[in-house]
N, C-alpha and C positions, 0 to 999 in steps of 0.2 A: 944500733945492732939488732934490737928486738924487731924493728920494722923490716930489716933485711931478712931475718929468719922467717918472719910471717909471709913475706912475698915469695920466698923460696919454697915454703911449704904449700902456699896457695898454687904456685906454678905446678908443683907435683900433682896436686889434686886435679888441676885443669887437664893435665896430661892424661890422668886416669879416666877422666870423662871422655876424652877423645878415643881412648882405647875401648871403653865400654860401647861407644857409639859404633866403632868399627866391628865390634862383636855382633852388634844388632844388624848391621848391614849384611854381614856374612850369614847370619841366621835367616834373615828375610830372603836372601837369594837362594840359600839351600832349601828352605821350605818351599819356595816356588818351583824350583827344579824338581824336588821330590813329588810335588803335586802334579806337574805337567808330564813327568815320566813314570808316574805311579811306582816310585822308588820308596818302598817301605823301610828299607835299611837306612837310607838317608833321612827319612822322616824321623826314625827313632833317634838318630844322632842329633837332630835339631831339638828334640824334646829333652834329651839329656843335657844338651848345651845350654838350655834355659836356666838350669841351676847355677851355672857360672855367671850369667848375667845378673841373676837375683843376688848372689853373693857379692858381686861387684858393687851393686847398688847399695847394699848395707854397709860395705867397707867405706865407700866414699862418703856416705851420709854420716858415718861415725867420725871420720876425719874432719868433716865440715863442722860438726858440733864441737869437736875439740878445739878447732881454730877459733870459733866464737868465744868458747869458755876461757881460753888461755890468752887471747889477744884483744878481745873485745873491740872488734873492728866497727867502724862507723862509716856512714855515707856510702860512697861507691864501693868500698871494700866489702861492707856488709851486704850490699845489694848483689855483689858478685857471688858471694857464698850462698845466699838465699836463692839466687838463680840456678846455681849448680845443683842444689837440692831438688829444685823443680825439674830441671833437665833430666837428671838421673831417674826420677820417678817416671818421666815420659819415655825415656829409653827402655826402662823395664817393661812398660806397656807394649812397646814395639816387639820386644822379646816374647811377650805373652801372645801377641798376634801371630808371630811366626810359629810358636808352639801350637796354637790352635789350628793353623793351616796344616801343620804336620799331622795333627790328630785326624783331620778330615781325610788325609791320604791313607792313614792306617786303618780307618773304619771302612774306607771305600772297597767295594767288591769289583770295581772296574780294573781291567788289566791292560787296557789299551793306552797308548800315549795320547795325551790331550794336546792338540795343536790349537793354540789360541794367542793370536797376535796382540789382542787388547791386554791380556794378562801380562805378556811380555813387556809391552809398552808401559803399563802401569808400574811394574817393578823397576824398570830402567829409570823412570822419572822419580820414583821414590828413593832409589839409591842415590841418584844425583842430588835430590832435595836434602837428604840426610847428610851427605858429604859436605854440601854447601853450608848447611845449618851449623855443622861442627866447625867449618872453616870460619864462618862468620863469628862464632863464639871465640875461637882461638885468636883471631885477628881483630876482634872488636869492630867488625864491619857491619854498620847499621844498614847500609844500602842493600847488601847481600841478604841480610836477615829479613828485610822487608820483601825482597824478591822471593825468598823461600816461602814466606807466608802467603804471597799472592798466587804461587804455583799450585796450591791446593785446589783451586777452581778447576784446573785441568784434570786432576785426579778424579774429581767429582763427576765431570763430564764423561770421562772414560768409563767410569762405573755405570753411569746411566746408559751409555751406549751398549755396554756388555749385557746389562740387565735386559734391555729390549731384545737384544740378539738371542739371548738364552730363552726368553719367553716365546719368541717366534719358532725356535727349534722345537719346543714342547708342543706348540700348536700344530706344527707340521707333522710331527710324529711323536705320539705319547711315549714311545720307547726311549726317547732322549731325556726323559724326566730326571733320571738319576744323575746323568752327566751334567745336565743343565743346573739342577739345583745345587749340586756340589760346587760347581763353578761360581754360581751366584754367591754362595756363603763364603767361598774362598776370597772372591773379589771384594766382598764386603769388609773383610779384615784388612785388605789392602787399602781400601777407601778410608778405613778407620786410621791406618798408619799415616795417611796424608794429613788427616786432621791433627794427629799428634805431632807430626813434624812441623806443620804450620804453627802449632802452638809453641814449639821450641824457638822458632824464628821470632815469635811475639815476645818470648821471655828474653831472648838475646837483645832485642830492641830496648826492653825495659832495663836490662843490665847496663846498657851503654848510656841511655838518655834519662832513665827514671820514669819514662812514660811507656804505655802499652798501646799497641796498634788497635786492640779491641776497644779500649777506652775512646780512642779517636773515632772509631767506626760508630760507637754508641752516641757520641757527641754529635757527629754528622747526621746520624739517623734522627735524633730528637730535634736537631736544628731544622731539618727538612719538615718534620711533623709540625713544628712550631710555626714555620713559614706558611704551611698549608692551612693551619688553624687561623692565622691572622688574615689570610686571603678570604677564608670563609666568613670570618667576622665582618669584613669590609663588604662582602656581597649581601649580607643580611642587615 
C-alpha cells in the first residue's frame, strides 16, 4: 500500500514538472514575440509570469524532499526524484532567460518591428526541443532524450550565423549598432536555453539508465587522447 501511495504521489510530481515545462515554453515564445514586435506590454507580462515559474520550482522541490523523507526511495526511484530536482532547476533557468529577453525589450528605444528569420528558427527549434525533452521524461524515452541533447549543435550554429550577420550589419552602417547588439544579446539567451534543454536530455538519460551522456563524451574524449599518446610513444 505504501508503495502504491508513493508512486501515486510521484506521478503527481511528474505531472507538475510537465506543467512547469509548458509554462517555460509559453514564456520563451511570448518573450520572443515581444522582442520581435517591440511589444513592451507583452514583455511586462513575461516578467510577471516568471514569479509563477519560480514558485512552481520551489513547490515541486519541496514535494520531492518530502517524498525522500517519508518513503526513503532507493535505486531508480531515488534517481527519478533527484532528476526531477535537477530538471526543475533547469526549467527555472529557462524562465530566467525569457525574463531577461523581456527586459531587453523594455529597455530598448527602438519602435520598429524586427524581422529576423534566424531568431524565429531558433525559437521554433527550442520549443520543439523542450517539448520532446518533457515527452522523453514522461515516457522514459532514452532515444528521444539523446536526440534532444544532440540538437543543441544546431542551435549553436544558428547563433553563430546570426552573430556574423549582425556584425556585418554594423560594418555596413554604424546606425545599425543598437538593433544588432540587442539582437545578439537576445539570441545569446536563446543559445543558452539550448544548452539548458540539452542538459535536461542528459539528465533524462541518467534517470533511465544511471549513466550520463556527458560522462560518455568525456570517456570518448580521453580515450582518443590516450590513443594519440600511445601513437606518439611508438613514434619516439
